[in-house]
C-alpha positions as CSV (number, residue, x, y, z in Angstrom):
1,X,-20.7,7.1,-16.9
2,X,-18.9,8.6,-14.0
3,X,-17.6,12.2,-14.3
4,X,-13.9,12.9,-14.4
5,X,-12.4,13.5,-11.1
6,X,-9.6,15.8,-10.0
7,X,-7.9,13.5,-7.6
8,X,-4.2,13.0,-7.9
9,X,-3.2,9.9,-9.8
10,X,-1.5,7.2,-7.7
11,X,1.9,8.0,-9.2
12,X,1.7,11.8,-8.7
13,X,3.6,13.1,-5.7
14,X,6.0,15.8,-4.6
15,X,8.6,13.3,-3.5
16,X,11.0,11.7,-6.0
17,X,9.1,9.3,-8.2
18,X,11.9,7.0,-9.5
19,X,11.3,3.6,-8.0
20,X,13.8,1.3,-6.6
21,X,13.0,-1.1,-9.3
22,X,13.8,1.6,-11.9
23,X,17.0,2.5,-10.2
24,X,18.0,-1.2,-10.2
25,X,17.4,-1.4,-14.0
26,X,19.2,1.9,-14.6
27,X,22.4,0.5,-12.9
28,X,22.8,-1.9,-15.9
29,X,25.4,-1.0,-18.5
30,X,23.8,-3.4,-20.8
31,X,22.4,-1.5,-23.8
32,X,19.6,-3.9,-24.1
33,X,17.4,-2.4,-21.3
34,X,14.6,-5.0,-21.9
35,X,17.0,-7.7,-20.8
36,X,17.9,-5.8,-17.6
37,X,14.1,-5.4,-16.9
38,X,13.7,-9.1,-17.2
39,X,16.6,-9.9,-15.0
40,X,15.4,-7.5,-12.2
41,X,11.9,-9.0,-12.5
42,X,13.2,-12.5,-12.0
43,X,15.0,-11.4,-8.8
44,X,11.7,-9.8,-7.6
45,X,9.7,-12.8,-8.6
46,X,12.1,-15.1,-6.7
47,X,11.9,-12.9,-3.6
48,X,8.2,-12.8,-3.6
49,X,8.0,-16.6,-4.0
50,X,10.4,-17.0,-1.0
51,X,8.4,-14.5,1.0
52,X,5.3,-16.6,0.4
53,X,7.0,-19.6,2.1
54,X,7.6,-20.4,5.7
55,X,10.5,-18.0,6.2
56,X,8.6,-14.9,5.2
57,X,10.9,-12.0,4.6
58,X,13.8,-13.8,6.3
59,X,15.1,-15.2,3.1
60,X,18.7,-14.7,2.1
61,X,20.3,-13.1,-1.0
62,X,21.7,-16.4,-1.8
63,X,18.3,-18.1,-1.8
64,X,17.0,-15.3,-4.1
65,X,19.9,-15.8,-6.5
66,X,19.4,-19.6,-6.6
67,X,15.7,-19.4,-7.2
68,X,16.0,-16.8,-9.9
69,X,18.5,-19.0,-11.8
70,X,20.9,-16.1,-12.0
71,X,24.4,-15.2,-10.5
72,X,25.3,-13.4,-7.3
73,X,27.3,-11.0,-9.4
74,X,24.2,-10.2,-11.5
75,X,22.3,-9.6,-8.3
76,X,24.8,-6.9,-7.0
77,X,24.7,-5.3,-10.4
78,X,21.1,-4.3,-9.8
79,X,20.8,-4.2,-6.0
80,X,23.1,-3.1,-3.3
81,X,21.7,-5.7,-1.0
82,X,18.6,-7.4,0.4
83,X,17.2,-4.1,1.9
84,X,17.1,-2.5,-1.6
85,X,15.5,-5.7,-3.0
86,X,12.8,-5.5,-0.3
87,X,12.3,-1.8,-1.1
88,X,11.7,-2.6,-4.7
89,X,9.3,-5.4,-3.8
90,X,7.4,-3.1,-1.3
91,X,7.1,-0.3,-3.7
92,X,5.7,-2.6,-6.4
93,X,3.1,-3.7,-3.8
94,X,2.2,-0.2,-3.0
95,X,1.8,0.8,-6.6
96,X,-0.3,-2.3,-7.4
97,X,-2.5,-1.6,-4.4
98,X,-3.0,2.1,-5.4
99,X,-4.0,1.0,-8.9
100,X,-6.6,-1.4,-7.5
101,X,-8.0,1.2,-5.2
102,X,-8.2,3.7,-8.1
103,X,-10.2,1.2,-10.1
104,X,-12.4,0.5,-7.0
105,X,-13.5,4.2,-6.8
106,X,-13.4,5.1,-10.5
107,X,-17.2,4.7,-11.2
108,X,-18.3,6.7,-8.2
109,X,-19.1,10.5,-8.5
110,X,-19.8,11.2,-4.8
111,X,-16.6,12.3,-3.1
112,X,-17.5,11.0,0.3
113,X,-18.5,7.6,-1.1
114,X,-15.2,7.5,-3.0
115,X,-13.4,8.1,0.3
116,X,-15.4,5.4,2.0
117,X,-14.7,2.9,-0.8
118,X,-11.0,3.7,-0.5
119,X,-11.0,3.1,3.3
120,X,-13.0,-0.1,3.3
121,X,-11.3,-1.7,0.2
122,X,-7.8,-0.8,1.4
123,X,-8.6,-2.1,4.9
124,X,-9.7,-5.5,3.5
125,X,-6.6,-5.7,1.3
126,X,-4.3,-5.2,4.3
127,X,-6.1,-7.5,6.8
128,X,-4.8,-11.0,7.2
129,X,-7.5,-13.2,8.5
130,X,-6.3,-15.4,11.4
131,X,-7.5,-18.7,9.9
132,X,-6.1,-17.8,6.5
133,X,-3.2,-20.2,5.6
134,X,-2.7,-18.9,2.1
135,X,0.4,-17.4,0.6
136,X,-1.3,-14.1,0.5
137,X,-1.4,-13.9,4.3
138,X,2.3,-14.6,4.6
139,X,3.2,-11.9,2.1
140,X,0.9,-9.4,3.7
141,X,2.5,-10.0,7.2
142,X,6.0,-9.8,5.7
143,X,5.3,-6.6,3.9
144,X,3.6,-5.1,7.1
145,X,6.7,-6.1,9.1
146,X,9.0,-4.4,6.5
147,X,6.7,-1.3,6.4
148,X,7.1,-0.9,10.2
149,X,10.9,-1.2,9.8
150,X,10.9,1.5,7.1
151,X,8.7,3.9,9.1
152,X,10.9,3.6,12.3
153,X,14.4,3.2,10.8
154,X,14.2,4.7,7.3
155,X,11.6,7.5,7.3
156,X,12.6,9.1,4.0
157,X,12.5,5.8,2.2
158,X,9.2,5.1,3.8
159,X,7.7,8.4,2.5
160,X,9.0,7.7,-0.9
161,X,7.5,4.1,-1.0
162,X,4.1,5.2,0.3
163,X,3.9,8.2,-2.1
164,X,1.4,6.7,-4.6
165,X,-1.1,5.7,-1.8
166,X,-0.6,9.0,-0.1
167,X,-1.2,11.0,-3.2
168,X,-4.4,9.1,-4.0
169,X,-5.9,9.6,-0.5
170,X,-4.8,13.2,-0.3
171,X,-6.6,13.9,-3.6
172,X,-9.8,12.1,-2.3
173,X,-9.7,14.3,0.8
174,X,-9.3,17.4,-1.4
175,X,-12.4,16.3,-3.5
176,X,-14.5,15.7,-0.4
177,X,-13.6,19.1,1.0
178,X,-14.5,20.8,-2.4
179,X,-17.9,19.1,-2.3
180,X,-18.5,20.1,1.3
181,X,-18.6,16.5,2.5
182,X,-16.0,17.1,5.1
183,X,-15.0,20.0,7.2
184,X,-13.1,22.8,5.5
185,X,-9.7,24.0,6.9
186,X,-8.5,20.6,7.7
187,X,-4.8,19.6,7.2
188,X,-5.3,17.0,4.5
189,X,-1.7,16.0,4.5
190,X,-1.7,15.1,8.1
191,X,-5.1,13.4,7.9
192,X,-4.0,11.3,5.0
193,X,-1.0,10.0,6.9
194,X,-3.2,9.3,10.0
195,X,-5.8,7.5,8.0
196,X,-3.3,5.4,6.1
197,X,-1.7,4.4,9.4
198,X,-5.1,3.4,10.9
199,X,-6.1,1.4,7.9
200,X,-2.8,-0.5,7.3
201,X,-2.0,-1.3,11.0
202,X,-5.5,-1.8,12.3
203,X,-4.6,-5.5,13.1
204,X,-2.7,-4.2,16.1
205,X,-5.9,-2.6,17.4
206,X,-7.5,-6.0,17.3
207,X,-4.6,-7.5,19.2
208,X,-4.6,-4.8,21.8
209,X,-8.3,-5.0,22.5
210,X,-8.5,-8.8,22.2
211,X,-11.4,-8.4,19.8
212,X,-12.1,-11.1,17.2
213,X,-11.4,-10.3,13.6
214,X,-14.7,-10.2,11.7
215,X,-14.7,-12.5,8.8
216,X,-17.6,-10.6,7.1
217,X,-15.7,-7.4,6.7
218,X,-17.9,-5.4,9.0
219,X,-14.8,-4.2,11.0
220,X,-13.9,-2.3,7.8
221,X,-17.2,-0.4,7.9
222,X,-16.7,0.1,11.7
223,X,-13.4,1.8,11.0
224,X,-14.9,4.0,8.3
225,X,-17.8,5.0,10.8
226,X,-15.3,6.0,13.4
227,X,-13.3,8.0,10.8
228,X,-16.4,9.8,9.5
229,X,-18.3,10.5,12.8
230,X,-15.6,10.4,15.5
231,X,-16.7,9.8,19.0
232,X,-19.0,12.7,19.6
233,X,-22.6,11.9,20.4
234,X,-25.5,13.2,18.3
235,X,-23.7,13.3,15.0
236,X,-26.1,12.6,12.1
237,X,-25.0,9.6,10.0
238,X,-24.7,10.2,6.2
239,X,-26.4,7.6,4.1
240,X,-24.3,5.4,1.9
241,X,-24.9,5.9,-1.7
242,X,-25.9,2.7,-3.6
243,X,-23.2,1.1,-5.6
């Protein structure tokens, strides 16, 4: 059985933790909160279904309302507009991904291997393959585009949305440093941001270089190798622990 780890849970962060979904539900004056939860979820499900289609994230509020089977008035009771709806949808995606990654590393005791598993698994989750015509690819691209918009136009909202993923990775870096697996004295906050950026937007590196996407997932290991060893020659490679 794996030992208990000191990493920060995905939900733990210094930034406000109330999600946009929770804020939407809190706007309801209906004393039956469970009904408000269901209504908000119907709007989110409708938006996700529309995002999976040809239009991607370019759907309209009216389309969401129609597909959800609810009223426009009800929509604006919970959301101020489409941007806030996308925020709620994006935050749910981040929380879900953080939980999946936490499960991916849960049975591993070695801090550096936990960090490797996080990097590789997160990369594979974020990478849309060029020949993939599934709904998953459309949603990934739509969420990636929205993430870029957040980072450039709404930095505070972006920091809040990415908080669960950032907290998880920051905790993994702290663990690795405590075990002597990475250099001491590093700015883990800055490194966590840099590493998350490299993982989530690595598809642009493929575009810039003109390199083919490797269907076997070896590009994920290549990214990890670069993160771990950098570019300097003569660095000894640490063996991967058996899973």
